[in-house]
N, C-alpha and C positions, 0 to 999 in steps of 0.2 A: 549487397555492396561488398566489395573485397577490401575495403579500407578499415583501419582500426580507429577507435576513438582517439587514440594518441595522435594520429595524423591530423584529425579534425581539430584537436585542441592546439596542436602546434601551429596550424594555420591561423587560428584566431589570436594566438599569443603574439604573432607578428602583425596580422592585419588590424587587430583592435588592441594593440599593445597597451595603450593608455586609457582605454575605455573600461568601465567597471564591469568585472565578471561577477563578483559576489558582494552583496551588501548585507551586513548583519546589523543588529541593533546599535552596536558601538564601533563598527569597523567597516572598511570598504577596501577591496583589493582589485587591482586591475588585472586584465588577462595576462599581461607579461609577468607581473609579480606572482600571480596564482600559479602559472606554469613553472617558473623558476623555483619558487618555494616548494612545490610538489616534487620537483626533481631532486632537490636537496634531501627531502625526507625520504624519498625513494632510495637514494644512495645510502642513507643511514640504515634503512630496513635491510638492504642487501648486506651491509656490513654486519648486521645482527643475525644473518643466516637465513633470511627469507629467500625462498627459491620459487621458480615457476611452479604454479599449481598449489603452493601452500595456502592455507586459509588464515586470513587476518580478520579478527572480529572487532567491531566498534560497539561499545555498550555505553551510549551517551545520547543526550537529546541533540536536536539539530543545532549546528553551529558552523562557523567558518572553519574551525579546526577539523570538524568532521569531514567536510568536503576536501580539505587539503590532504588529510590522511587517506581518504578513499581514492583520490587521484594518485597519490604516491603508491598505494598498493597496486593500482592498475599498471603503473609504469614498471613495477618489478615483475609483472606477470603473475602475482599472487591473486587469489580469488577472495574478494571481500565477502565476509559472512556476518553481516550486522545482526544484532539482536535487539528486540524492543526494550528500551531502557526501563520500562515499567514491569518487566518480568521478575519473577521470584527466583530465589537461589536454585530451587529444584528445576525450574524451567530452563534457566541458563545452563545449569550443569548438564542437563540432558542434551541440549543443543551442542555444547562445546565438547562434551565427552563422548557421547554415543553417535552424534550426527556429524558434526563438522570436523572434529579433532583439530581445532585451531592451534596454531603455533603461538600467536600473539593475541592478547586482549587489551584494547585501549579503552579506558573508562574515563568519565568525567568526575568531578569532585563529589557530586551527589551519589555516584555509584561506587565509590571506593570500598565501602564496607561490604557491599554486595559482591564486588569482584574478589575481594579477599576471602569472603566466605566460600565462593565457588572454587577458588584456588585450592582450598583444603580438600575438596572432593575430586578435583581434576588437577593434580599437582604438577603435571608436565607442562601446563601452559605458562607463558610468561606474561606478567601483568605490567602495564605501563600507563601512567596518567596521560590522557590525550593532550594535555597542555604542553607536552614535550615538543610538539610541532612548532611552538612559538620560538624556540631557540634557534631554529634554522632559517627564520625569516630574514631576508636581506643578505645572507651569506653568499659567498662565491662558490660555484660548483667546481669540483675537480674535473678538468677536461678529459681525464683518462678513465673516468668511470665506465664500467662495463655493464651492459644490460642484456637480458635474454632476448631471444628472437620471439616476437609476438606477432601473431597473424589474426586475420579476421575471425577465425574460429577459436581463438584463445578465450577461455571462459573468464568472465569479469566479476560476477557477483552472484550470490545466492540470496534470494529474498524469501524469508519464511512466510508461509501462508497458512491460514487456518483451513482445516479440511474435515471431511466427514469421518475420518478415522479416529479423531480425538487427539491425535498428535500432529504437530505442525510439520508440513512438508517444506522442502527447500526448492524453490524455482530458480533454475540456472539460466542466466543470460550470457551471451558471448558478445564480443565486439560487433560481430555481424548483426546480431539481434538488435542491439541498441542503436547502432548507427542507421540501420535500415528502417527501424521503427520511426526514428526522427525524420528521415528522408521521406518516408511514406506520407506522414502528416504534412510536411512542408510542400510536397508536390500536389497533394490533394487540396490543401487549403493554404495557398501561398501567402495569404494575408497574415497567417499566424507568426512566422518568423520575420515578417517585414520590419525593417529598422525604423525606430528603435523598439525592439521587443524587450519587455520587462515583465518578468514573471514573479508573482508573490507565492512562495511555497511554504506552507505550514504543515503539510503532510509529513509524518515521521520518515526520516531517511531510511529507516529499516523496512519501509514498505515501498511498493511501486508508486504510490501516490506522492512519495517524497523523493526517493533516489532516482527513479526513472524520469520523473518530470523534471527534476533539476538537471539531469544528464541531457535530456532532450533539449532544453533551452540553452544550456552551455554549448551544445552542438550547433545551435543557431547563432552563436556569438552574442546572445542576449545577456541582459543583466538579471541575475537571480537574487531576489530579496529573500533572505532566510529568516524564518521565524521559528523559535523553539516550541511555541504553542500558539493556539488560536485565541485571539482576543478580538471581539467584534469592533470595539471602538478603535483599537490600534490598527486593525486591518483597514478600516475606512480611512483613517488618517494617512496610512502608507499609500493606498491606492490614489488618493487625491494629491498628496504631496509629490510622489514619485512618478505619477502618470503611468501606473501599472497597466499593462495591456492584456495580460493573461492570468486567469485564476481558475483553479480546479478545486472541487470540494463536494461534500455531501450536501443535500438540500438544507440540513440543519444549520450549516455555516451561513448560508445566504439568508435563512430565516432570522438568525440571530443578528446579522448585520441590519436587516430590514427593520427590526424593532429597536435598534440602537437610537438614542436621541441625536446622534450625529448624522444619521442617514438622510433625513429630510433636506438638510441644507448642503449636503456634500455633492461635489461635482465628480461623478464617477464615469463620465463619458469616454475616458481614455480606454476603458475596458472593451476590447474587441473580440475576445475569445474566452467565454466563461462556460466551463463544462461542469455539469452536475451529475453525479453518479451515486449509486448505492441505494437509491429510492426514487420513486417518481417525483417529478416536479409538479407541485400543486399549481393549478391555474391561477390562483390568487397570488402566489409568489411570483409566477412568471409576469403577471401584469404589474406587480409592484416594481420589479426591476425594469420592465419595459418603459415604465413612466420615467425612469432615470436614464433612458436611452441605452439600456444594457439588455442584450438577449441572452437568456440562459438556455443552454443546450443540454438535453438529456443525453447521457452516454451509457454505453454498456461495455463492460469488460471484466476481466479478472486478472490477477497477478500472472497467471499462466499465459495470458495474451498481451503482456506488456502493460497491463493495467487498463488501457483504453483501446478497445477494439473497434468501436464505431461511435460516431457522434452524430446527433440529429442535424438535419439540414436546416438552412435558414427558414424556408417556408414551413416545414413540418414542425419546427420548434415553436412556431406560433399556432399553427392549426391543429397539430397533434403532439402536444408536449410530452405525452407518455411514450412516444416512439423514440428510437435510439439511432436513427440513421440507417444507412445501407452499406456499411463497411467503408472502404476507401479505394484509392486507385489500385492498391496491391493487396488489400485485405478483403477477403470474401467471407460473408456471413450466410449460413444456410441452416435449415432445420432437417433433422433426421428422425425417423420413427424408430421403434424398438428393434427393427430388423436391419438397421443401418441403410435404409432407403431414404433418398431425399424426398421431402414432403412438398406437395403442391402449395401455392399461396393460400394463406389463411387456415392451414392445417397445423395444429400445435404439435410440438415434438421437442427433441433436445437441440439446443443451440450448439452449432459447431462452427469453428473458425479456422481459416487458413490464411496465413499472412506472415510478413517478415518479423512481426513483433512476438510471434509465438515462441515460447520457451524452447531451449535446447533439450532439457530433460528435467526430471526431479533429481535432486542430489541423492546419490547412493540408493536409488530406488528404481531399478530397471523394470520391475514387475508393474508398478503403478504407472510408470512412464509409458510402457507398452499398451496399457489399457486406456490411457488418456490420449496419446498421439497415435492415430491410426490412418495410414495412407495420407499423411500430411495434414490431416484435420485434427484440431484440438477439440475433444469432446468435453464440453464445459460442465455437464451435469445439471445445467439450468434449463428450465422449460420456457419456450417462447414460440412466437409465430411471426412469420414474414408475410406482409401483405402483397398485393399485386404490383405495387410500386417498388418492392424490395425493401421496405422499411421494417425494421425489427421492433417488436414489442416483447420485452422480457416479462414473463407471467409469474414465475415463481423460482425460488432458489432451491433446487432439488438437493443441493449439498448441505442444506440446513445451516447456513451461515447467518448470524445476526450481525448487522452492521450498525454499530453504536458510535455516533459521532465520527463516522467515516472510517472506523477501525473494525476489522473483521474479528468476530468472536465465534469460535466453533461450538455449536450446541453439543456436538458429540464429545468434545473435550470436557465440557461442564458435566455432562451426563456420566462420563467415566469417573471423574473425580467424586461426584456426589454419590455414585453407586458404591464407592469404597467405604462409605460411612456405615458402621454397623447398624443394622435395623432397616436400611433402605431396601425395599423389595423391588420397586419400579420407580423410574424417574424419566421425565421428559422435559426438555428445555425448549422453550419457544420464545419469540420476541413479544415484548409488551411496549406500548407507546410510551414515549418519554419526551417531555417538553424541551429538555436541554439537549439530549443526544439523538433524538429521532426515534430510536428504539433501544431497548435494553433487555437483558435476559430475565426471563421468568422461569423459575424451576417449579415443576409440579411433581410432588413426591407422594408415593404411597409407601408407608412403613408398617412394620409389625410390632412396634414398641412405642414408647412415649416420646419419640424424637420430635423436637420442635424446630421452628424456623431459625431460632438463634443458634442451635447446634449446627445446622446446615451452613449458615453464613460463616460461622467461626471456622468450620472445616475448610470452606472455600477460601477464606482469607489466608489460611495457613498454606494452601497448596497452589493458589493461583494469583496472577497479577490482579491488582485492585479493580482495573477496568473490566475484568471478566466476571467478577463476583456478581451473582444475581441481585437485583434491587428488589425483586419480589419473589416470595415463596408461597406456593399454595399446597396445603397438606390435604390429601384425599383420604377419605375413610374406606374407599373401595378400590379394587384394582383398576388400573387405567384402561380406557376403551381400546380395543384392538381391531385392526383390519382383518380381512379374510386371510391375508398372508401371514398373520400372526404378529405383524409389526404394530407398535403403539399407534393409535389413530390420531396423529397430530392435527389433521384438519378439524376433527371434532373438538379437540382441545383448544385450537385457535378460535373456533366459534364460541366455545364456552367462556373463554377468557379474553374475548375481544376488548372488553373494557376493564382489564385488570388494573390499569393505572387509576381507575376510579373505585374499583371494588376492594383492592388490597392495600395494606399498609406498606409504604416504601420503607425498606429496611436499612438502607444506607444512602 
């Protein structure tokens, strides 16, 4: 598509002027008001010196103010560079100082001390409470305001993603990426944006599960219901009261709703598009939701592919819930071997993706971009197989990502941090089962001194966001097993610690 998101939102600001664009816990804003409000904030940003291509960071939980500021940044031609609000000062400082070099950081009240701490390490940034957007609501815009020229290839946002390097990479999307991604889904599955479309979004806006999903549904003229965090009882209440039509999340979210005391009596039949990603959909969970007349569809994707590259078909979602569909009208899924040859059906290899939702590049990392985007194909680093019907099954995460409660955690990042602790000789981080989050990090450590689990957890707490800190630590008396290549044999460790949640003490 050659159009910008700005043109799309302008259309809905007129066409659905009085219809709700965003609904939060305590507020509701129409399409016309959302657009005008964002325009005013954009004018203010330009007055403060924001220019085309500058980075603007939001360090806050999901909120109406978050979306207004993100829209305003887009209108100025700035690149939004959000950061997980659960990050530590060292993580935020790295992203702001070495990676994004942001000009502005907008924080919420709970992140004020964090932002101020970061400012001492990255003094050139300007801090501002995100609540400042409220003062522009309802004001009149200066008709002489000047804006930069923005095209379909103007970059919009950098979404941080966990990776195998141990440091977060930044996935860059343009107007073309995001608008074409939304159009692809709408054309392939026209029932998704069908009026009245209402999406419940609790994925953090610093991730594709939050920002891209919200942008997608705003592109449809839908109503986006914003949640700062997931609560199963509240989610059920909102779905039933507001007649929500679309919901995305990891299986653990649907599992937690299914065991809620509110689930049995709730009428959830308004849901017509429920995507489940990050882990396979258990047959029992599928049946539980089917009994409520809701079909759960397994998806496969990653941030580099817009978040959602392929979703299971109606028939396969029931007969083969572990499969992830066959791409879409404009998104192609294939399997390649180690020689970059396309594999025949049922032959495993690396999953590769070509489509409009594929990222433009990694931020400030041309080398990794060149290794990941080859001849138009995104090399995911994940192992999978496509059957004779073209349906994909994802078999393993070759990039070693742990998906805990729908949030990606890099095993390599944890290994890097733990290896910095004196006495650590070897460390491997794998996933362990977790009743609340689906899976959680397990650190397996071989040391040459009296290092104990408490030391490891304390070190991780000081260096990492709380959600990344291992819940389990296994201390080995012997060196960790190795593959013939010399790499630590994680398959053997996964077998040994398959029941870690039963064998080991939970440490946090």
